[in-house]
A tleap script that builds the chain and sets N, CA, C and O, in Angstrom:
source leaprc.protein.ff14SB
mol = sequence {
  NMET PRO ALA THR GLU SER ASP PRO GLY ALA
  GLN ALA ARG SER ARG SER PRO GLN PRO SER
  ARG GLY VAL SER MET HIE GLU LEU LEU ALA
  SER CYS ALA ALA ALA THR ALA VAL SER THR
  PRO PRO ARG ALA PRO GLU PRO GLN VAL CYS
  GLY PRO VAL GLU ASP HIE GLY HIE ARG GLU
  ALA CALA
}
set mol.1.N position { -129.943 -257.773 -63.150 }
set mol.1.CA position { -129.848 -257.439 -64.547 }
set mol.1.C position { -128.648 -256.508 -64.729 }
set mol.1.O position { -128.587 -255.477 -64.059 }
set mol.2.N position { -127.695 -256.826 -65.603 }
set mol.2.CA position { -126.515 -255.985 -65.808 }
set mol.2.C position { -126.878 -254.670 -66.477 }
set mol.2.O position { -127.882 -254.573 -67.182 }
set mol.3.N position { -126.043 -253.653 -66.245 }
set mol.3.CA position { -126.272 -252.344 -66.853 }
set mol.3.C position { -126.007 -252.438 -68.349 }
set mol.3.O position { -125.014 -253.025 -68.779 }
set mol.4.N position { -126.883 -251.869 -69.117 }
set mol.4.CA position { -126.716 -251.861 -70.564 }
set mol.4.C position { -126.761 -250.432 -71.059 }
set mol.4.O position { -127.167 -249.531 -70.325 }
set mol.5.N position { -126.347 -250.218 -72.295 }
set mol.5.CA position { -126.356 -248.874 -72.855 }
set mol.5.C position { -127.781 -248.384 -73.082 }
set mol.5.O position { -127.994 -247.177 -73.194 }
set mol.6.N position { -128.753 -249.268 -73.152 }
set mol.6.CA position { -130.133 -248.846 -73.376 }
set mol.6.C position { -130.737 -248.262 -72.105 }
set mol.6.O position { -131.770 -247.595 -72.175 }
set mol.7.N position { -130.132 -248.491 -70.962 }
set mol.7.CA position { -130.626 -247.965 -69.694 }
set mol.7.C position { -129.581 -247.001 -69.127 }
set mol.7.O position { -128.713 -247.423 -68.363 }
set mol.8.N position { -129.650 -245.692 -69.492 }
set mol.8.CA position { -128.622 -244.749 -69.036 }
set mol.8.C position { -128.606 -244.561 -67.520 }
set mol.8.O position { -127.559 -244.229 -66.963 }
set mol.9.N position { -129.705 -244.758 -66.854 }
set mol.9.CA position { -129.747 -244.603 -65.409 }
set mol.9.C position { -129.022 -245.717 -64.677 }
set mol.9.O position { -128.611 -245.535 -63.531 }
set mol.10.N position { -128.859 -246.861 -65.314 }
set mol.10.CA position { -128.206 -247.996 -64.667 }
set mol.10.C position { -126.742 -247.692 -64.389 }
set mol.10.O position { -126.228 -248.065 -63.334 }
set mol.11.N position { -126.064 -247.028 -65.307 }
set mol.11.CA position { -124.656 -246.685 -65.088 }
set mol.11.C position { -124.530 -245.677 -63.958 }
set mol.11.O position { -123.633 -245.802 -63.125 }
set mol.12.N position { -125.402 -244.688 -63.910 }
set mol.12.CA position { -125.350 -243.682 -62.847 }
set mol.12.C position { -125.602 -244.338 -61.496 }
set mol.12.O position { -124.956 -243.992 -60.507 }
set mol.13.N position { -126.529 -245.274 -61.450 }
set mol.13.CA position { -126.814 -245.954 -60.187 }
set mol.13.C position { -125.638 -246.812 -59.753 }
set mol.13.O position { -125.352 -246.902 -58.560 }
set mol.14.N position { -124.952 -247.443 -60.698 }
set mol.14.CA position { -123.849 -248.322 -60.336 }
set mol.14.C position { -122.621 -247.531 -59.902 }
set mol.14.O position { -121.784 -248.065 -59.174 }
set mol.15.N position { -122.487 -246.277 -60.325 }
set mol.15.CA position { -121.344 -245.457 -59.953 }
set mol.15.C position { -121.584 -244.656 -58.682 }
set mol.15.O position { -120.627 -244.154 -58.093 }
set mol.16.N position { -122.814 -244.524 -58.247 }
set mol.16.CA position { -123.076 -243.710 -57.057 }
set mol.16.C position { -122.495 -244.392 -55.827 }
set mol.16.O position { -122.634 -245.603 -55.655 }
set mol.17.N position { -121.842 -243.608 -54.971 }
set mol.17.CA position { -121.234 -244.228 -53.781 }
set mol.17.C position { -122.293 -244.724 -52.813 }
set mol.17.O position { -123.325 -244.087 -52.602 }
set mol.18.N position { -122.016 -245.842 -52.251 }
set mol.18.CA position { -122.916 -246.423 -51.266 }
set mol.18.C position { -122.428 -246.040 -49.882 }
set mol.18.O position { -121.222 -246.043 -49.638 }
set mol.19.N position { -123.325 -245.712 -48.976 }
set mol.19.CA position { -122.874 -245.402 -47.618 }
set mol.19.C position { -122.247 -246.638 -46.982 }
set mol.19.O position { -122.758 -247.750 -47.116 }
set mol.20.N position { -121.137 -246.424 -46.293 }
set mol.20.CA position { -120.484 -247.571 -45.655 }
set mol.20.C position { -121.297 -247.997 -44.444 }
set mol.20.O position { -121.890 -247.167 -43.754 }
set mol.21.N position { -121.317 -249.242 -44.206 }
set mol.21.CA position { -122.055 -249.798 -43.079 }
set mol.21.C position { -121.051 -250.417 -42.117 }
set mol.21.O position { -119.956 -250.811 -42.516 }
set mol.22.N position { -121.425 -250.498 -40.875 }
set mol.22.CA position { -120.571 -251.138 -39.903 }
set mol.22.C position { -119.631 -250.186 -39.180 }
set mol.22.O position { -118.753 -250.645 -38.450 }
set mol.23.N position { -119.783 -248.868 -39.358 }
set mol.23.CA position { -118.967 -247.905 -38.641 }
set mol.23.C position { -119.816 -247.324 -37.525 }
set mol.23.O position { -120.874 -246.741 -37.767 }
set mol.24.N position { -119.340 -247.491 -36.304 }
set mol.24.CA position { -120.117 -246.990 -35.170 }
set mol.24.C position { -119.935 -245.482 -35.031 }
set mol.24.O position { -118.988 -244.911 -35.572 }
set mol.25.N position { -120.832 -244.853 -34.312 }
set mol.25.CA position { -120.730 -243.414 -34.075 }
set mol.25.C position { -119.450 -243.106 -33.301 }
set mol.25.O position { -118.805 -242.085 -33.542 }
set mol.26.N position { -119.088 -243.982 -32.377 }
set mol.26.CA position { -117.865 -243.792 -31.599 }
set mol.26.C position { -116.643 -243.761 -32.526 }
set mol.26.O position { -115.777 -242.900 -32.373 }
set mol.27.N position { -116.569 -244.686 -33.477 }
set mol.27.CA position { -115.447 -244.718 -34.414 }
set mol.27.C position { -115.437 -243.489 -35.308 }
set mol.27.O position { -114.376 -242.940 -35.604 }
set mol.28.N position { -116.613 -243.060 -35.737 }
set mol.28.CA position { -116.713 -241.875 -36.586 }
set mol.28.C position { -116.228 -240.637 -35.845 }
set mol.28.O position { -115.448 -239.856 -36.392 }
set mol.29.N position { -116.678 -240.447 -34.608 }
set mol.29.CA position { -116.258 -239.286 -33.826 }
set mol.29.C position { -114.765 -239.352 -33.505 }
set mol.29.O position { -114.082 -238.328 -33.505 }
set mol.30.N position { -114.263 -240.547 -33.235 }
set mol.30.CA position { -112.836 -240.697 -32.952 }
set mol.30.C position { -112.005 -240.341 -34.179 }
set mol.30.O position { -110.958 -239.707 -34.050 }
set mol.31.N position { -112.452 -240.734 -35.353 }
set mol.31.CA position { -111.697 -240.421 -36.561 }
set mol.31.C position { -111.717 -238.923 -36.842 }
set mol.31.O position { -110.725 -238.368 -37.316 }
set mol.32.N position { -112.832 -238.267 -36.555 }
set mol.32.CA position { -112.905 -236.811 -36.726 }
set mol.32.C position { -111.971 -236.108 -35.746 }
set mol.32.O position { -111.290 -235.152 -36.117 }
set mol.33.N position { -111.935 -236.573 -34.506 }
set mol.33.CA position { -111.045 -235.980 -33.505 }
set mol.33.C position { -109.586 -236.178 -33.905 }
set mol.33.O position { -108.769 -235.273 -33.742 }
set mol.34.N position { -109.260 -237.347 -34.423 }
set mol.34.CA position { -107.893 -237.617 -34.851 }
set mol.34.C position { -107.513 -236.728 -36.033 }
set mol.34.O position { -106.401 -236.201 -36.080 }
set mol.35.N position { -108.415 -236.559 -36.974 }
set mol.35.CA position { -108.135 -235.714 -38.131 }
set mol.35.C position { -107.936 -234.262 -37.702 }
set mol.35.O position { -107.069 -233.570 -38.236 }
set mol.36.N position { -108.730 -233.803 -36.746 }
set mol.36.CA position { -108.576 -232.443 -36.244 }
set mol.36.C position { -107.229 -232.283 -35.544 }
set mol.36.O position { -106.545 -231.278 -35.736 }
set mol.37.N position { -106.850 -233.258 -34.743 }
set mol.37.CA position { -105.583 -233.184 -34.018 }
set mol.37.C position { -104.398 -233.158 -34.987 }
set mol.37.O position { -103.420 -232.447 -34.752 }
set mol.38.N position { -104.481 -233.914 -36.051 }
set mol.38.CA position { -103.382 -233.977 -37.001 }
set mol.38.C position { -103.314 -232.722 -37.862 }
set mol.38.O position { -102.221 -232.283 -38.219 }
set mol.39.N position { -104.449 -232.144 -38.198 }
set mol.39.CA position { -104.456 -231.010 -39.120 }
set mol.39.C position { -104.376 -229.658 -38.440 }
set mol.39.O position { -104.244 -228.643 -39.124 }
set mol.40.N position { -104.451 -229.606 -37.111 }
set mol.40.CA position { -104.373 -228.339 -36.394 }
set mol.40.C position { -102.924 -228.059 -36.026 }
set mol.40.O position { -102.275 -228.901 -35.406 }
set mol.41.N position { -102.399 -226.879 -36.400 }
set mol.41.CA position { -101.012 -226.576 -36.039 }
set mol.41.C position { -100.873 -226.384 -34.531 }
set mol.41.O position { -101.852 -226.065 -33.855 }
set mol.42.N position { -99.674 -226.575 -34.002 }
set mol.42.CA position { -99.492 -226.409 -32.562 }
set mol.42.C position { -99.711 -224.958 -32.149 }
set mol.42.O position { -99.490 -224.033 -32.930 }
set mol.43.N position { -100.147 -224.783 -30.919 }
set mol.43.CA position { -100.380 -223.439 -30.396 }
set mol.43.C position { -99.051 -222.742 -30.151 }
set mol.43.O position { -98.038 -223.382 -29.868 }
set mol.44.N position { -99.072 -221.417 -30.267 }
set mol.44.CA position { -97.884 -220.628 -29.960 }
set mol.44.C position { -97.647 -220.689 -28.453 }
set mol.44.O position { -98.599 -220.781 -27.678 }
set mol.45.N position { -96.392 -220.637 -28.039 }
set mol.45.CA position { -96.131 -220.683 -26.605 }
set mol.45.C position { -96.719 -219.456 -25.909 }
set mol.45.O position { -96.768 -218.360 -26.467 }
set mol.46.N position { -97.158 -219.679 -24.683 }
set mol.46.CA position { -97.720 -218.584 -23.899 }
set mol.46.C position { -96.591 -217.615 -23.542 }
set mol.46.O position { -95.473 -218.043 -23.253 }
set mol.47.N position { -96.884 -216.307 -23.561 }
set mol.47.CA position { -95.849 -215.351 -23.157 }
set mol.47.C position { -95.528 -215.534 -21.675 }
set mol.47.O position { -96.414 -215.779 -20.856 }
set mol.48.N position { -94.248 -215.409 -21.353 }
set mol.48.CA position { -93.848 -215.585 -19.970 }
set mol.48.C position { -94.179 -214.322 -19.184 }
set mol.48.O position { -93.887 -213.206 -19.612 }
set mol.49.N position { -94.784 -214.524 -18.048 }
set mol.49.CA position { -95.161 -213.404 -17.198 }
set mol.49.C position { -94.033 -213.182 -16.198 }
set mol.49.O position { -93.632 -214.087 -15.467 }
set mol.50.N position { -93.540 -211.959 -16.191 }
set mol.50.CA position { -92.475 -211.616 -15.249 }
set mol.50.C position { -93.103 -211.244 -13.912 }
set mol.50.O position { -94.188 -210.665 -13.863 }
set mol.51.N position { -92.423 -211.574 -12.851 }
set mol.51.CA position { -92.900 -211.229 -11.522 }
set mol.51.C position { -92.681 -209.743 -11.251 }
set mol.51.O position { -92.142 -209.030 -12.097 }
set mol.52.N position { -93.089 -209.284 -10.093 }
set mol.52.CA position { -92.903 -207.866 -9.757 }
set mol.52.C position { -91.419 -207.530 -9.647 }
set mol.52.O position { -90.609 -208.355 -9.222 }
set mol.53.N position { -91.085 -206.320 -10.033 }
set mol.53.CA position { -89.700 -205.863 -9.971 }
set mol.53.C position { -89.348 -205.597 -8.508 }
set mol.53.O position { -90.069 -204.896 -7.799 }
set mol.54.N position { -88.239 -206.163 -8.078 }
set mol.54.CA position { -87.826 -205.978 -6.691 }
set mol.54.C position { -87.089 -204.652 -6.535 }
set mol.54.O position { -86.259 -204.288 -7.368 }
set mol.55.N position { -87.395 -203.951 -5.480 }
set mol.55.CA position { -86.746 -202.675 -5.187 }
set mol.55.C position { -85.620 -202.951 -4.199 }
set mol.55.O position { -85.856 -203.372 -3.066 }
set mol.56.N position { -84.394 -202.709 -4.646 }
set mol.56.CA position { -83.224 -202.985 -3.797 }
set mol.56.C position { -82.746 -201.728 -3.080 }
set mol.56.O position { -81.647 -201.742 -2.525 }
set mol.57.N position { -83.514 -200.646 -3.064 }
set mol.57.CA position { -83.139 -199.429 -2.352 }
set mol.57.C position { -82.217 -198.525 -3.126 }
set mol.57.O position { -81.696 -197.565 -2.558 }
set mol.58.N position { -81.993 -198.784 -4.387 }
set mol.58.CA position { -81.142 -197.919 -5.200 }
set mol.58.C position { -81.999 -196.794 -5.754 }
set mol.58.O position { -82.757 -196.976 -6.707 }
set mol.59.N position { -81.863 -195.638 -5.143 }
set mol.59.CA position { -82.617 -194.490 -5.613 }
set mol.59.C position { -81.648 -193.364 -5.903 }
set mol.59.O position { -80.586 -193.254 -5.290 }
set mol.60.N position { -82.037 -192.533 -6.848 }
set mol.60.CA position { -81.199 -191.383 -7.161 }
set mol.60.C position { -81.380 -190.306 -6.096 }
set mol.60.O position { -82.480 -190.125 -5.573 }
set mol.61.N position { -80.325 -189.607 -5.782 }
set mol.61.CA position { -80.415 -188.514 -4.796 }
set mol.61.C position { -81.148 -187.349 -5.419 }
set mol.61.O position { -80.940 -187.027 -6.588 }
set mol.62.N position { -81.992 -186.727 -4.650 }
set mol.62.CA position { -82.766 -185.616 -5.172 }
set mol.62.C position { -82.088 -184.294 -4.940 }
set mol.62.O position { -82.619 -183.252 -5.325 }
savepdb mol mol.pdb
quit
């Protein structure tokens, strides 16, 4: 039966989104992971760690 103006609920029912069918959980999780990867900015580079300072025997005379 088509929606008519005498049945106000019919228009609301016809406009309500229907859940999509045929999407597996694997595809859903993959799409979420892809969206996260695309929307997350790259990490800042790690600070470089300097090695120990080498002592070449240069000392001030006391």
